[in-house]
BALO-33856 format. One line per field, with one value per residue (C-alpha): residue number from 1; x, y, z. Coordinates in steps of 0.25 Angstrom, whole numbers. Layout:
<torvos>
i	(NUM  ...) $
x	(X  ...) $
y	(Y  ...) $
z	(Z  ...) $
</torvos>
This chain:
<torvos>
i	(1  2  3  4  5  6  7  8  9  10  11  12  13  14  15  16  17  18  19  20  21  22  23  24  25  26  27  28  29  30  31  32  33  34  35  36  37  38  39  40  41  42  43  44  45  46  47  48  49  50  51  52  53  54  55  56  57  58  59  60  61  62  63  64  65  66  67  68  69  70  71  72  73  74  75  76  77  78  79  80  81  82  83  84  85  86  87  88  89  90  91  92  93  94  95  96  97  98  99  100  101  102  103  104  105  106  107  108  109  110  111  112  113  114  115  116  117  118  119  120  121  122  123  124  125  126  127  128  129  130  131  132  133  134  135  136  137  138  139  140  141  142  143  144  145  146  147  148  149  150  151  152  153  154  155  156  157  158  159  160  161  162  163  164  165  166  167  168  169  170  171  172  173  174  175  176  177  178  179  180  181  182  183  184  185  186  187  188  189  190  191  192  193  194  195  196  197  198  199  200  201  202  203  204  205  206  207  208  209  210  211  212  213  214  215  216  217  218  219  220  221  222  223  224  225  226  227  228  229  230  231  232  233  234  235  236  237  238  239  240  241  242  243  244  245  246  247  248  249  250  251  252  253  254  255  256  257  258  259  260  261  262  263  264  265  266  267  268  269  270  271  272  273  274  275  276  277  278  279  280  281  282  283  284  285  286  287  288  289  290  291  292  293  294  295  296  297  298  299  300  301  302  303  304  305  306  307  308  309  310  311  312  313  314  315  316  317  318  319  320  321  322  323  324  325  326  327  328  329  330  331  332  333  334  335  336  337  338  339  340  341  342  343  344  345  346  347  348  349  350  351  352  353  354  355  356  357  358  359  360  361  362  363  364  365  366  367  368  369  370  371  372  373  374  375  376  377  378  379  380  381  382  383  384  385  386  387  388  389  390  391  392  393  394  395  396  397  398  399  400  401  402  403  404  405  406  407  408  409  410  411  412  413  414  415  416  417  418  419  420  421  422  423  424  425  426  427  428  429  430  431  432  433  434  435  436  437  438  439  440  441  442  443  444  445  446  447  448  449  450  451  452  453  454  455  456  457  458  459  460  461  462  463  464  465  466  467  468  469  470  471  472  473  474  475  476  477  478  479  480  481  482  483  484  485  486  487  488  489  490  491  492  493  494  495  496  497  498  499  500  501  502  503  504  505  506  507  508  509  510  511  512  513  514  515  516  517  518  519  520  521  522  523  524  525  526  527  528  529  530  531  532  533  534  535  536  537  538  539  540  541  542  543  544  545  546  547  548  549  550  551  552  553  554  555  556  557  558  559  560  561  562  563  564  565  566  567  568  569  570  571  572  573  574  575  576  577  578  579  580  581  582  583  584  585  586  587  588  589  590  591  592  593  594  595  596  597  598  599  600  601  602  603  604  605  606  607  608  609  610  611  612  613  614  615  616  617  618  619  620  621  622  623  624  625  626  627  628  629  630  631  632  633  634  635  636  637  638  639  640  641  642  643  644  645  646  647  648  649  650  651  652  653  654  655  656  657  658  659  660  661  662  663  664  665  666  667  668  669  670  671  672  673  674  675  676  677  678  679  680  681  682  683  684  685  686  687  688  689  690  691  692  693  694  695  696  697  698  699  700  701  702  703  704  705  706  707  708  709  710  711  712  713  714  715  716  717  718  719  720  721  722  723  724  725  726  727  728  729  730  731  732  733  734  735  736  737  738  739  740  741  742  743  744  745  746  747  748  749  750  751  752  753  754  755  756  757  758  759  760  761  762  763  764  765  766  767  768  769  770  771  772  773  774  775  776  777  778  779  780  781  782  783  784  785  786  787  788  789  790  791  792  793  794  795  796  797  798  799  800  801  802  803  804  805  806  807  808  809  810  811  812  813  814  815  816  817  818  819  820  821  822  823  824  825  826  827  828  829  830  831  832  833  834  835  836  837  838  839  840  841  842  843  844  845  846  847  848  849  850  851  852  853  854  855  856  857  858  859  860  861  862  863  864  865  866  867  868  869  870  871  872  873  874  875  876  877  878  879  880  881  882  883  884  885  886  887  888  889  890  891  892  893  894  895  896  897  898  899  900  901  902  903  904  905  906  907  908  909  910  911  912  913  914  915  916  917  918  919  920  921  922  923  924  925  926  927  928  929  930  931  932  933  934  935  936  937  938  939  940  941  942  943  944  945  946  947  948  949  950  951  952  953  954  955  956  957  958  959  960  961  962  963  964  965  966  967  968  969  970  971  972  973  974  975  976  977  978  979  980  981  982  983  984  985  986  987  988  989  990  991  992  993  994  995  996  997  998  999  1000  1001  1002  1003  1004  1005  1006  1007  1008  1009  1010  1011  1012  1013  1014  1015  1016  1017  1018  1019  1020  1021  1022  1023  1024  1025  1026  1027  1028  1029  1030  1031  1032  1033  1034  1035  1036  1037) $
x	(306  302  311  307  312  322  326  328  337  345  346  353  361  368  370  376  387  391  401  396  382  385  396  380  374  386  382  367  364  360  342  332  326  312  300  293  303  299  298  311  307  322  336  341  332  341  341  346  345  342  350  361  364  353  361  373  376  361  363  373  367  354  363  372  358  354  366  367  351  349  335  335  324  330  320  323  311  301  299  298  286  277  270  281  286  280  285  300  298  295  306  314  308  309  324  336  344  342  354  355  363  367  369  373  357  352  349  340  332  317  316  328  328  315  318  332  323  315  326  333  318  319  335  330  317  322  336  338  351  355  367  372  377  383  384  396  392  399  391  394  385  374  376  376  368  379  383  371  363  363  358  348  342  341  332  324  322  314  305  302  300  310  307  310  322  327  324  330  343  344  341  355  363  358  360  374  380  377  389  387  396  403  403  417  424  423  431  419  405  407  414  405  392  400  400  385  381  391  388  371  375  379  370  359  366  371  352  349  359  361  378  379  377  389  401  405  395  401  406  404  389  392  407  396  386  396  401  387  386  401  395  384  376  365  376  378  393  404  410  422  423  437  437  448  457  464  465  456  446  434  434  432  420  414  416  409  396  396  395  386  377  377  380  366  364  374  373  388  394  410  419  432  439  454  457  472  475  466  475  488  485  476  479  468  462  458  452  444  440  434  427  420  417  408  405  396  396  402  417  423  439  446  458  467  469  466  453  440  432  422  413  414  414  400  394  399  396  382  383  382  393  398  414  420  437  440  456  462  475  477  476  472  463  450  458  461  447  438  448  439  426  418  413  405  392  385  382  396  403  417  422  437  444  457  468  474  467  477  470  456  461  469  456  450  438  428  428  437  430  441  436  438  441  429  423  424  412  410  423  418  406  414  424  412  405  419  423  411  402  388  386  400  404  408  409  424  429  423  435  445  435  440  453  452  445  453  465  458  455  443  448  438  448  456  443  437  450  451  438  439  450  446  432  427  443  445  449  462  464  458  468  479  473  475  489  493  487  497  510  505  494  483  489  476  474  490  491  479  484  497  492  492  506  512  505  515  528  541  543  527  530  541  533  520  529  535  523  516  528  531  527  511  512  517  508  516  510  511  524  532  533  534  547  550  550  556  569  576  569  564  557  542  541  534  524  519  520  512  499  503  498  487  482  485  477  490  489  480  483  475  471  480  492  496  497  492  487  480  485  483  490  503  501  504  515  523  520  526  539  539  537  552  558  551  562  571  566  579  577  563  562  554  552  543  545  553  562  565  570  579  585  586  593  603  608  606  611  598  605  595  584  575  562  565  553  552  538  543  551  555  564  576  577  582  594  601  615  607  607  620  615  603  601  605  593  584  572  560  565  554  560  549  557  569  578  592  596  600  600  612  624  626  612  607  595  597  587  577  564  556  562  553  560  547  546  563  574  581  587  594  593  605  616  620  612  608  604  588  582  574  568  555  547  555  548  553  539  542  556  556  572  573  581  585  581  592  594  584  589  591  579  573  561  557  542  538  545  538  545  535  532  549  550  565  564  566  568  568  580  577  582  565  560  569  561  554  548  544  528  525  532  526  534  524  526  540  548  550  550  549  547  551  557  560  559  546  542  535  530  524  511  510  517  514  517  509  514  526  524  537  535  532  537  531  534  534  526  523  511  510  506  494  491  501  499  503  494  499  511  513  513  506  508  509  518  513  512  505  492  503  499  489  487  485  474  476  480  483  482  478  484  493  499  492  488  483  481  490  483  483  478  465  475  475  464  466  465  455  456  461  461  465  460  464  474  472  481  472  465  460  457  459  453  453  453  439  443  446  435  439  443  445  448  440  445  455  451  459  451  444  441  439  441  431  431  420  407  410  423  417  406  420  423  417  421  417  422  423  427  427  424  429  433  425  432  428  423  407  413  420  408  399  407  411  394  393  404  398  385  393  399  387  379  387  391  376  373  383  378  365  367  375  374  369  381  383  384  392  405  398  403  418  417  405  415  414  398  397  400  400  404  408  409  405  393  378  369  364  367  356  355  351  336  331  335  333  339  331  336  327  320  309  311  300  303  287  292  309  309  311  318  330  339  338  352  351  363  364  368  371  375  385  383  396  403  399  400  412  415  426  439  436  420  411  395  384  370  361  349  335  324  310  296  294  289  285  298  296  301  315  328  343  356  368  378  394  400  416  422  436  431  429  423  413  418  404  393  397  388  389  383  383  379  380  376  373  363  357  356  348  340  337  332  323  318  314  298  297  289  296  309  312  327  333  346  353  368  380  395  402  409  404  405  404  393  393  381  379  364  361  362  377  380  374  379  366  363  355  352  345  347  343  337  333  347  340  348  336  331  342  355  368  372  359  366  378  371  364  377  385  373  373  390  384  374  385  397) $
y	(145  130  119  105  94  93  106  101  91  100  108  98  95  108  110  98  102  117  118  128  124  110  114  121  109  99  87  86  74  78  78  77  90  90  91  101  112  125  138  145  161  166  163  161  163  170  165  174  180  196  200  195  199  210  220  215  201  202  215  211  197  203  213  203  195  208  208  194  193  182  182  180  181  186  188  202  209  197  198  185  178  169  174  177  161  157  166  163  149  151  159  149  138  147  151  143  144  147  156  152  163  159  170  173  174  165  157  165  167  158  162  158  145  144  148  139  124  128  132  118  112  117  112  98  99  106  105  120  125  132  141  144  156  155  171  173  160  146  135  125  134  134  120  116  130  137  150  159  147  139  152  156  140  140  152  146  135  143  150  135  119  110  105  120  122  110  110  123  117  107  119  125  112  107  122  122  108  115  120  135  149  153  169  168  162  175  187  197  198  199  188  180  186  184  168  167  175  166  152  157  163  149  141  147  147  132  130  140  131  116  113  107  121  126  123  133  146  148  160  166  168  184  182  177  188  197  191  191  207  208  199  210  201  209  218  216  218  206  205  199  196  190  182  185  178  169  155  147  158  154  161  148  145  158  158  144  149  161  152  143  153  162  152  148  165  163  158  151  148  141  139  139  133  134  145  146  130  128  137  133  119  120  135  144  139  127  137  144  132  126  142  142  127  130  142  138  124  119  112  126  124  138  138  149  157  171  175  169  162  171  158  159  174  174  162  167  180  177  170  177  170  167  162  159  159  153  154  163  167  173  189  188  175  184  189  174  169  179  190  203  195  208  198  191  192  204  198  189  184  180  176  176  170  171  172  183  197  202  192  198  213  208  202  216  208  217  214  207  201  195  183  184  172  166  171  163  157  154  149  138  134  131  123  115  113  105  99  93  82  86  74  73  87  91  102  102  105  119  123  115  122  134  133  129  140  148  142  143  158  158  152  142  131  131  128  118  110  108  106  93  90  90  84  70  73  71  82  76  79  92  97  91  96  110  107  104  116  126  121  116  120  111  106  107  124  126  123  131  143  141  144  158  157  151  161  171  174  173  186  185  174  177  189  181  171  183  190  174  170  183  197  193  191  203  214  221  233  231  241  236  221  227  234  220  212  221  219  232  245  245  230  235  219  216  225  219  205  208  215  200  193  202  199  183  186  180  192  204  218  225  241  242  236  223  210  198  185  174  163  151  160  161  147  145  152  146  134  137  139  127  121  128  118  109  103  114  127  135  132  140  155  159  154  155  144  148  135  135  149  145  133  142  152  143  139  149  164  169  181  183  184  196  194  190  187  181  184  179  180  166  167  173  159  153  161  160  166  177  187  191  196  197  196  209  209  208  217  211  210  207  200  202  202  202  198  207  221  224  219  212  221  219  220  228  234  240  231  230  234  231  228  225  222  223  217  216  216  227  240  246  241  243  255  265  269  258  259  258  263  251  250  251  248  247  239  239  240  233  232  236  236  247  259  266  266  267  277  275  286  277  271  281  272  266  269  262  263  256  257  257  250  253  257  262  267  282  290  286  289  304  297  291  305  307  295  301  289  285  282  276  279  271  274  270  263  271  279  290  306  313  312  325  327  338  330  328  313  316  302  297  293  285  288  283  288  279  277  284  289  298  305  320  326  323  331  323  326  324  327  313  309  300  294  298  292  299  291  290  298  312  321  332  339  338  345  360  357  344  349  347  334  335  319  314  306  300  304  297  305  293  297  307  319  328  340  350  347  357  369  364  350  353  354  340  338  323  318  310  301  309  303  308  298  301  313  318  332  334  350  355  348  358  359  346  342  338  327  321  310  303  310  305  314  304  305  318  325  338  342  354  359  356  364  364  370  380  371  375  364  354  352  347  336  320  316  303  300  310  305  317  305  310  323  328  342  348  361  364  371  359  350  358  358  343  343  352  344  330  337  341  327  317  326  324  309  308  313  308  295  296  303  289  277  265  257  244  242  229  234  242  234  236  251  256  271  270  274  282  297  300  309  306  320  322  328  324  333  328  337  347  344  329  326  317  317  307  301  289  277  279  289  290  299  304  299  303  316  311  309  294  299  299  294  298  298  294  302  298  305  296  302  291  293  295  292  279  271  264  256  243  246  247  249  259  261  252  259  251  258  251  256  253  260  271  261  250  241  226  233  237  238  241  244  249  260  258  268  266  274  275  279  267  276  287  299  309  309  309  315  303  307  296  293  278  276  262  264  278  268  257  268  275  264  258  275  273  266  272  286  283  278  275  273  264  265  256  261  250  250  241  238  230  217  218  228  232  235  248  253  246  257  257  266  274  275  282  294  297  299  305  304  314  305  316  318  316  319  324  333  339  336  339  352  359  353  359  373  369  370  381  389  386  389  403  406  401  407) $
z	(361  363  362  358  364  355  355  370  365  358  371  378  369  367  383  384  372  379  390  398  399  402  411  417  417  426  433  427  421  405  406  393  393  394  382  389  385  392  382  383  387  393  391  406  419  428  445  454  468  465  477  474  461  454  454  451  442  439  432  424  420  415  407  401  397  389  381  378  376  385  387  404  416  427  437  443  439  445  460  467  472  469  457  450  450  439  430  436  434  418  416  422  412  400  402  395  407  421  427  442  452  465  474  486  491  480  489  499  487  487  473  468  473  467  454  454  459  445  438  439  437  425  422  426  418  405  405  408  411  423  426  440  443  457  459  471  478  476  470  482  488  481  480  495  498  508  513  508  503  515  522  513  512  527  528  516  524  534  525  514  517  516  501  495  500  500  483  483  489  479  467  473  474  460  453  463  455  441  434  435  434  448  450  457  445  437  441  436  436  422  421  428  418  405  410  413  400  391  397  395  379  378  383  375  363  366  368  354  344  343  346  333  326  338  333  322  327  343  345  331  328  330  321  310  312  310  299  292  294  286  276  273  267  260  253  237  239  238  253  259  272  280  293  300  311  318  315  322  327  319  306  295  307  305  290  288  299  290  277  282  284  273  260  258  255  244  228  231  242  245  258  256  268  272  258  264  261  250  242  248  242  229  226  221  210  218  227  217  209  224  227  214  213  226  221  210  214  202  200  196  188  189  181  186  200  194  188  187  175  171  173  187  189  182  190  204  201  201  214  226  235  249  249  261  260  273  279  267  268  251  253  237  236  233  222  218  221  212  207  211  220  216  205  216  216  225  239  237  249  253  267  270  282  287  296  288  289  277  268  271  270  255  250  253  261  265  281  289  302  312  321  335  344  353  363  377  380  364  363  377  368  356  362  370  359  353  366  372  369  372  383  390  395  409  416  420  407  407  413  403  392  397  397  382  379  386  376  365  368  358  346  340  332  346  355  342  342  356  358  347  355  371  366  374  381  398  405  406  392  391  403  396  382  388  397  383  374  385  376  365  356  349  333  327  333  331  317  314  320  313  300  301  307  294  285  292  285  295  299  302  309  319  322  325  333  341  345  349  357  363  362  360  377  378  375  369  357  344  341  351  346  332  338  345  333  321  317  314  314  301  301  299  296  311  309  295  302  314  304  297  309  314  300  304  316  324  333  336  340  351  351  360  350  356  350  355  350  352  362  352  341  350  355  339  340  350  345  333  342  349  334  332  341  347  357  358  363  360  345  346  342  354  369  378  389  402  402  385  388  400  392  378  388  394  380  371  372  363  356  348  358  356  363  378  389  404  409  423  433  436  422  428  437  424  422  436  428  428  415  407  394  385  370  363  352  364  360  372  385  394  410  419  435  427  441  437  442  427  413  410  406  393  389  376  375  362  353  365  362  378  390  401  415  424  437  437  446  436  446  430  418  412  414  404  391  381  366  368  356  353  366  367  381  395  407  421  428  442  443  457  458  448  452  438  423  413  404  394  384  373  373  362  358  371  371  385  399  411  424  436  448  449  465  464  453  458  444  429  419  413  400  400  399  386  378  368  365  377  379  391  406  418  430  440  454  455  465  456  463  450  435  429  414  407  392  388  384  371  370  384  385  397  409  423  435  446  461  457  472  475  462  465  453  439  428  413  402  387  376  374  387  388  403  417  429  441  452  464  463  472  460  464  450  436  426  424  409  410  402  389  389  379  376  391  393  406  420  433  444  454  470  466  471  461  467  456  438  430  425  411  414  407  393  394  382  380  396  398  413  424  439  450  458  474  471  484  484  470  474  461  448  436  425  416  401  395  388  403  403  418  431  443  457  466  479  478  489  489  477  478  466  453  439  429  413  406  405  390  393  401  390  382  393  391  407  411  423  434  447  460  472  484  482  493  492  480  479  477  464  460  462  456  444  442  443  432  424  426  422  408  406  409  400  389  392  391  380  371  377  372  359  354  351  359  366  372  384  385  391  404  415  409  404  413  412  397  398  409  415  428  437  454  463  476  480  485  476  463  451  446  432  434  433  442  456  470  483  481  473  461  452  443  431  422  406  401  394  389  374  371  357  362  372  389  396  411  421  436  447  459  475  479  494  501  511  515  501  500  485  487  477  461  464  459  461  453  450  448  440  440  430  435  424  436  448  441  448  442  430  431  426  430  425  433  432  436  443  448  460  462  477  488  499  493  504  500  492  476  466  455  438  429  415  412  396  400  409  401  390  398  406  394  386  397  398  384  386  400  404  421  425  439  440  453  458  468  468  474  475  467  453  441  449  463  471  485  489  496  497  509  521  521  510  501  489  481  486  478  462  448  433  421  411  402  394  381  369  358  368  374  366  373  366  374  387  385  381  396  402  397  400  414  414  409  421  433  426) $
</torvos>
């Protein structure tokens, strides 16, 4: 691809318009690009020190380049020498961007420095973009050659002439003066990597498009493509598509972009903007006349709101039309405009945009697309287009721009309004405007957002304001909010109201049933409340400012107060006379750090739904028995002085009780165990000595007793129990009827006193997670249910015997993680049985993966466990069923006889050598796997497998058998074209972001490894494996 001189000037123009690109070029005077623009071959040239980042950041970076379709030159395959220098110069010259990664030992490499000199030369000559990344080094150390850079250049002065070294020093200083990315600014390498990729994508986008064409399409290209797919243009049906979302989210922009892109393909077309205002001001007849006049390109008169003349139907029925109806709020609009729109010509398309989902449902659209907020990188780009002229941008605005983007939360309207408002203003004005937004929203934004509120009825507006001004910040479940807002047992209007708010895109409801709201919408709600009485807070319906609340409480008893929330511990300073009463209408009382020993004597909790006195000084809530029929939730967590609980026998609807971290609580009221609707009970970190109940808690699903370190007796059951945590308790036995809890899924016995599991333990048919980490009293592990997926028995130092079911029962299992780290007393029979169980489960997982469609592994770093099956147990013997084994760090695999018609699976086994291997807390092992074509080392690829380890010290040799879907998929693709494959492995201790080298002679992590390539679903189906295993059992028995 060659650029002309005019194209080069366009590139310069684009660069000056970009916020992030300009930040890269700060401090450099504008230069005309040379007429001799080089031919571009690569998007990015990466200049780096291999020994610093090759096995860490560079691996993630090259994978990200591949995922984002960025064509990069990464000199990881070529050797270093004079013979390849022309190739490097050509690659630098032929790249749009040079990414220079300054690391600890960067300056020790002559080649890194020579590349840097060349990069800066091409920057001067051709205007090439240079992006420095300061990877675990400070820019000032690079700029002034301090620390490792000082030492490296001192060594160079001994070998090379003065002029050469001075050129390197000058290049380092010049490059370090460029604005770049500092790794210390990011919490994780994932965040750092994301910023690098975002900036590169932004640069590439801008170099490929003229900025005047960007304002309409920033961030919406994929949305436009998706909507085009919904339109099914090749289909002959008449299709109606709805675009739905909150105000200002970009619905009209997307519809305009699609319209402008497609209208020429239709015989007639029209875009009707602001339909709601049009019909409100001029009526439906005017709207129909306008639409049909545009479609027919003639002046059309309509005599009636209902029906159409045959003339109009006949003429338009011959035309394939594209119609956009923007900002619709009429549920019968299509009926009013067309009657039955089926008479339109086949292939016609109608697009409707609205803030109200129900409008689309009522108009019977074929598909609904919800528009989402812009990503942060897209928001920055859009804002910069409106906020900056091409010649007046300064890097100092970068942080201010980030504040704007954070405030806007991805809403294009807000970004555009604030961009226009701040364009050309100095930094003081920016600061002042951003500070003002904290207390008062921009008028244009507020008015645009308020249109959705104005469309609500009075009851819906009340619900909306209650949610926005109070409940959204509390992360309450929808059902709990319904309990709090309804006016009486039979009031169902709240259900309808919440659904209406959802349809209007004013709220969203998450998968776990929690209501949330965009910050800009919440801000709009508070502004509405402020306007109820700007000067007198006491006349407002809702208060949030502490000073306003104090003023009102001093002069008004607020007897009708329903919701009271004090999140701050210094609130009580505003009430020096103490608390004599609370309103009887209270439904929600949340007072963090409540300072008194009890609630007021005359307090009535009859209407209370939620009571939250977390981290309070309360010793007892109240004396006697209260009518608590409306009470659903009680939170007293962190109340260090709490000594007893009141009688809760009349809290017959109580569902959740949280009393954790109350160290003076030694017992609980027996009334708790009579509560038939109690679902969640948290008593962790209390001083309880026993929990025994003869009553059956039929609804209890969550029970937490973690760190009740005085608890020795436990006997509570529930057929609905899903999670039980007895970690860090001295309880040594579970109830004899424990196996009857058929819905139990998670059992935590970490650092517990458990000695044996009940004999009916295998009857827990839904149990999927069992963790008995460091339960040093555990002697025997009984037969476990086949549903179990994760088993962690790490550090059970007295464990000798593990009982496993018959092979036919084991074939029903789907184990994903089984860890016996440091269980060194396991007998020989148990170790053999564990090894066989690993064989069965790993093979099953591998076969199922190979039989399933390919997956996208983009989230591997976050969710690697979901792509693996792994077994770890003491020992140093490699299982016999694996085909290739070696004590070296590589193996060569012959693939010449392997059929290529179906996928091949790769199972790895590693021996982790103890007892010298140590890891840091939260670390595990990273296995870097390098693939080459037999002995040809010049062409190699690499991938890594990460395996978390809960231990910091490996006490002896351990066998690790692992199948990693991503790795197997990767190797399978490489193996398709090869007859021999050389796999080399390097193992280090570390986590996904930091590595702890262990291969320098002191710690031998990798004892030996092997792999089994011949898992072939066509040649050897899974049922053959099952049959073989079952026959083996018959021979052994």
